[in-house]
N, C-alpha and C positions, 0 to 999 in steps of 0.2 A: 765692839766695833771700833771704839776709840783707839785701842792698841794697834789695830791693823790699818786704820785710815789716817791717823794723825801723825804728822811730823816725820823727822828723820831719826833713825835709831842711833843712839850714842853707844860707844863702848862702855863697859862697866867701870872703867877707871877715868872716864871723862870728867873734867871739872864741870860742876853744875852751875847754872845761872838762873836768874829770875825767869820764870815762864816755862822752864823745863818740866816735863811730865814724868812722874814716877808711877809705875804700874806694879801692882801685885795681882794675884788671882782675884778677880772681882772687885778691885779697888784701884782708885787713881788719886793722886795728889799733885799739887802744883807747887813748884819751888818759888818762894818769895825772895830768896837770895841764895847764895851758894850752900848754905847750911840749914835753912829753915823751910819747912813744908806747911802748906795749908791743905786741910782735907777734912771731910766729914767722916766720923768714925764711931763705931759702936762702943768703944771703950769710954769715950767722953760723952756719948749721946748728944753730940753737938759738932759744929764746925770748930776745928782746933788749929792753932798755929803752934808748931813745936819743932824742936830740932829733928832733922831727918834721922840722925842716929838713934834717938829715943823711939821714934815710930818704928824703925826697922827692928830694933831689939824687942819691942813689945809685940809686934806682929809675928815675929819668928817664935817668941815664947808662947804665943797663943795658937800655935800651929797654923798660922796664916801663910807660912812659906816665905820664900825669898822674893826680892824684887824680880819681876819677870821682864821688865823693859824700862829703858830710859829713852825719852824722846824729846826732840827739840823742834818746835814749830818754825 
């Protein structure tokens, strides 16, 4: 529901900012700054703050797929 109800869709190449939402299939994170994401994840079994690039690479490697949407509230 969050992906369809929240915010305005950003193009894939949009510069990210604090508060932007990043969606994968069944997962969402919130940008804390243009390069850092906070999200709860099974890899760490905790809420993690990490570079977005690291999260994207790990999720893709685990067959979690690509980012499905970028949204700005």
